[in-house]
GUTIMAR-917663 format. One record per atom (N, C-alpha, C, O): residue number from 1; residue in three letters; z, y, x; atom name. Coordinates in steps of 0.1 Angstrom, whole numbers, plus 5000, padded with zeros to 4 digits. Example, Ala and Ser with C-alpha at 12.3 -4.5 7.8 and 13.67 -1.06 7.14 Angstrom:
% GUTIMAR-917663
    n  res     w     v     u  atom
    1  ALA  5078  4943  5132     N
    1  ALA  5078  4955  5123    CA
    1  ALA  5078  4967  5132     C
    1  ALA  5085  4967  5142     O
    2  SER  5071  4978  5128     N
    2  SER  5071  4989  5137    CA
    2  SER  5079  5000  5129     C
    2  SER  5080  5011  5134     O
//
This chain:
% GUTIMAR-917663
    n  res     w     v     u  atom
    1  MET  1812  4352  1392     N
    1  MET  1821  4351  1378    CA
    1  MET  1815  4360  1367     C
    1  MET  1818  4359  1355     O
    2  LEU  1807  4368  1373     N
    2  LEU  1803  4380  1361    CA
    2  LEU  1792  4370  1352     C
    2  LEU  1791  4369  1340     O
    3  LYS  1783  4364  1362     N
    3  LYS  1776  4356  1353    CA
    3  LYS  1781  4348  1346     C
    3  LYS  1778  4349  1334     O
    4  GLU  1791  4336  1349     N
    4  GLU  1796  4330  1341    CA
    4  GLU  1802  4331  1327     C
    4  GLU  1801  4324  1318     O
    5  GLN  1809  4344  1329     N
    5  GLN  1813  4356  1319    CA
    5  GLN  1807  4361  1310     C
    5  GLN  1809  4363  1298     O
    6  ILE  1795  4365  1319     N
    6  ILE  1775  4369  1309    CA
    6  ILE  1773  4356  1298     C
    6  ILE  1769  4357  1286     O
    7  THR  1775  4345  1303     N
    7  THR  1769  4330  1300    CA
    7  THR  1782  4326  1287     C
    7  THR  1781  4321  1276     O
    8  GLN  1790  4331  1295     N
    8  GLN  1801  4324  1277    CA
    8  GLN  1802  4328  1267     C
    8  GLN  1806  4323  1257     O
    9  GLU  1796  4343  1271     N
    9  GLU  1802  4352  1258    CA
    9  GLU  1786  4348  1252     C
    9  GLU  1787  4345  1240     O
   10  LEU  1771  4348  1258     N
   10  LEU  1760  4336  1252    CA
   10  LEU  1762  4331  1245     C
   10  LEU  1759  4332  1234     O
   11  ASP  1769  4321  1251     N
   11  ASP  1769  4310  1244    CA
   11  ASP  1770  4312  1228     C
   11  ASP  1763  4306  1220     O
   12  LYS  1782  4321  1225     N
   12  LYS  1787  4322  1213    CA
   12  LYS  1781  4333  1207     C
   12  LYS  1788  4341  1200     O
   13  LEU  1764  4335  1209     N
   13  LEU  1765  4350  1199    CA
   13  LEU  1750  4335  1187     C
   13  LEU  1744  4326  1192     O
   14  PRO  1750  4338  1176     N
   14  PRO  1739  4340  1171    CA
   14  PRO  1722  4340  1176     C
   14  PRO  1720  4345  1187     O
   15  GLU  1715  4335  1170     N
   15  GLU  1704  4333  1180    CA
   15  GLU  1694  4345  1174     C
   15  GLU  1684  4351  1179     O
   16  PRO  1700  4346  1163     N
   16  PRO  1689  4361  1163    CA
   16  PRO  1696  4376  1174     C
   16  PRO  1689  4385  1179     O
   17  LEU  1709  4375  1175     N
   17  LEU  1713  4383  1186    CA
   17  LEU  1706  4381  1198     C
   17  LEU  1700  4390  1203     O
   18  LEU  1706  4366  1205     N
   18  LEU  1704  4364  1217    CA
   18  LEU  1687  4374  1218     C
   18  LEU  1684  4383  1226     O
   19  GLN  1679  4368  1205     N
   19  GLN  1669  4372  1206    CA
   19  GLN  1666  4391  1215     C
   19  GLN  1658  4394  1224     O
   20  GLU  1676  4398  1207     N
   20  GLU  1678  4414  1207    CA
   20  GLU  1687  4414  1224     C
   20  GLU  1686  4425  1230     O
   21  ILE  1693  4407  1227     N
   21  ILE  1697  4407  1242    CA
   21  ILE  1687  4407  1255     C
   21  ILE  1687  4412  1266     O
   22  LEU  1679  4398  1246     N
   22  LEU  1667  4390  1255    CA
   22  LEU  1655  4407  1260     C
   22  LEU  1654  4412  1271     O
   23  ASP  1650  4412  1246     N
   23  ASP  1646  4426  1247    CA
   23  ASP  1653  4434  1258     C
   23  ASP  1648  4436  1269     O
   24  PHE  1670  4439  1253     N
   24  PHE  1677  4446  1263    CA
   24  PHE  1672  4440  1277     C
   24  PHE  1665  4448  1283     O
   25  VAL  1675  4426  1284     N
   25  VAL  1673  4425  1296    CA
   25  VAL  1666  4428  1303     C
   25  VAL  1667  4432  1315     O
   26  GLN  1654  4424  1292     N
   26  GLN  1636  4430  1300    CA
   26  GLN  1637  4445  1303     C
   26  GLN  1636  4449  1314     O
   27  PHE  1637  4452  1294     N
   27  PHE  1643  4470  1292    CA
   27  PHE  1648  4467  1304     C
   27  PHE  1641  4467  1314     O
   28  LEU  1660  4466  1305     N
   28  LEU  1661  4466  1319    CA
   28  LEU  1659  4472  1332     C
   28  LEU  1661  4481  1340     O
   29  GLN  1649  4454  1326     N
   29  GLN  1644  4449  1340    CA
   29  GLN  1626  4462  1347     C
   29  GLN  1623  4467  1358     O
   30  VAL  1621  4463  1334     N
   30  VAL  1618  4475  1335    CA
   30  VAL  1620  4491  1336     C
   30  VAL  1611  4497  1342     O
   31  LYS  1628  4497  1333     N
   31  LYS  1632  4503  1337    CA
   31  LYS  1640  4509  1353     C
   31  LYS  1644  4520  1355     O
   32  TYR  1641  4499  1359     N
   32  TYR  1644  4496  1373    CA
   32  TYR  1632  4493  1377     C
   32  TYR  1625  4502  1383     O
   33  GLN  1630  4483  1375     N
   33  GLN  1612  4487  1382    CA
   33  GLN  1606  4500  1387     C
   33  GLN  1602  4503  1398     O
   34  LYS  1608  4507  1373     N
   34  LYS  1604  4519  1372    CA
   34  LYS  1613  4533  1382     C
   34  LYS  1606  4543  1386     O
   35  ASP  1626  4531  1385     N
   35  ASP  1636  4542  1389    CA
   35  ASP  1631  4536  1403     C
   35  ASP  1631  4545  1412     O
   36  LYS  1626  4524  1408     N
   36  LYS  1625  4514  1421    CA
   36  LYS  1611  4528  1422     C
   36  LYS  1611  4536  1431     O
   37  VAL  1600  4527  1413     N
   37  VAL  1583  4534  1421    CA
   37  VAL  1590  4548  1425     C
   37  VAL  1589  4555  1435     O
   38  LEU  1599  4552  1412     N
   38  LEU  1601  4565  1412    CA
   38  LEU  1611  4569  1424     C
   38  LEU  1617  4579  1420     O
   39  GLU  1615  4565  1434     N
   39  GLU  1625  4563  1448    CA
   39  GLU  1609  4561  1454     C
   39  GLU  1600  4569  1453     O
   40  ILE  1608  4552  1457     N
   40  ILE  1598  4548  1466    CA
   40  ILE  1584  4560  1467     C
   40  ILE  1579  4563  1478     O
   41  THR  1581  4565  1459     N
   41  THR  1568  4577  1456    CA
   41  THR  1582  4591  1460     C
   41  THR  1577  4601  1466     O
   42  ILE  1594  4592  1456     N
   42  ILE  1597  4607  1465    CA
   42  ILE  1601  4601  1477     C
   42  ILE  1598  4609  1486     O
   43  MET  1607  4592  1482     N
   43  MET  1611  4589  1492    CA
   43  MET  1595  4593  1503     C
   43  MET  1597  4598  1514     O
   44  SER  1585  4591  1500     N
   44  SER  1568  4588  1510    CA
   44  SER  1565  4598  1505     C
   44  SER  1553  4595  1503     O
   45  GLU  1565  4612  1499     N
   45  GLU  1562  4626  1493    CA
   45  GLU  1569  4632  1510     C
   45  GLU  1562  4636  1520     O
   46  THR  1576  4631  1509     N
   46  THR  1578  4638  1523    CA
   46  THR  1581  4633  1533     C
   46  THR  1589  4638  1541     O
   47  SER  1576  4621  1535     N
   47  SER  1570  4619  1549    CA
   47  SER  1554  4623  1546     C
   47  SER  1550  4621  1558     O
   48  LEU  1542  4628  1538     N
   48  LEU  1533  4623  1532    CA
   48  LEU  1536  4641  1539     C
   48  LEU  1531  4645  1550     O
   49  GLN  1543  4648  1532     N
   49  GLN  1537  4662  1534    CA
   49  GLN  1536  4667  1546     C
   49  GLN  1530  4678  1546     O
   50  LYS  1539  4664  1554     N
   50  LYS  1530  4671  1568    CA
   50  LYS  1511  4673  1572     C
   50  LYS  1503  4680  1578     O
   51  ASP  1511  4659  1564     N
   51  ASP  1497  4660  1558    CA
   51  ASP  1490  4665  1552     C
   51  ASP  1479  4669  1555     O
   52  TRP  1497  4666  1542     N
   52  TRP  1491  4671  1526    CA
   52  TRP  1493  4687  1528     C
   52  TRP  1484  4694  1524     O
   53  LEU  1509  4695  1535     N
   53  LEU  1503  4709  1539    CA
   53  LEU  1500  4709  1550     C
   53  LEU  1508  4707  1560     O
   54  SER  1488  4712  1551     N
   54  SER  1482  4721  1561    CA
   54  SER  1466  4724  1559     C
   54  SER  1458  4718  1552     O
   55  PRO  1465  4736  1569     N
   55  PRO  1456  4743  1566    CA
   55  PRO  1441  4731  1566     C
   55  PRO  1430  4731  1560     O
   56  GLU  1446  4723  1577     N
   56  GLU  1424  4712  1573    CA
   56  GLU  1426  4708  1561     C
   56  GLU  1417  4706  1553     O
   57  GLU  1441  4704  1559     N
   57  GLU  1437  4699  1543    CA
   57  GLU  1434  4705  1528     C
   57  GLU  1428  4698  1520     O
   58  ASP  1438  4716  1526     N
   58  ASP  1435  4729  1521    CA
   58  ASP  1420  4734  1523     C
   58  ASP  1412  4739  1516     O
   59  ALA  1418  4729  1538     N
   59  ALA  1401  4738  1532    CA
   59  ALA  1391  4723  1531     C
   59  ALA  1379  4726  1527     O
   60  ALA  1393  4713  1533     N
   60  ALA  1386  4699  1526    CA
   60  ALA  1384  4700  1511     C
   60  ALA  1374  4698  1504     O
   61  TRP  1399  4706  1508     N
   61  TRP  1398  4705  1492    CA
   61  TRP  1396  4718  1482     C
   61  TRP  1399  4719  1470     O
   62  GLN  1389  4727  1491     N
   62  GLN  1387  4742  1486    CA
   62  GLN  1375  4740  1477     C
   62  GLN  1376  4746  1466     O
   63  ASP  1364  4733  1479     N
   63  ASP  1355  4730  1468    CA
   63  ASP  1353  4721  1457     C
   63  ASP  1343  4717  1450     O
   64  LEU  1367  4720  1456     N
   64  LEU  1367  4708  1447    CA
   64  LEU  1374  4714  1435     C
   64  LEU  1376  4706  1425     O
//
């Protein structure tokens, strides 16, 4: 239903505005992908924290 409504509205727009709509849709896609990457990074940080925050890990990196 929503896609149909969007399509109907798009059909009413002149060509120059369609380019702007396409640009916006592509922007939203990139933003969504970045948000997902950030979410996955944050989720994995918690699980990896137990390995990173250990005396053995600190000793391995102290000379760098």
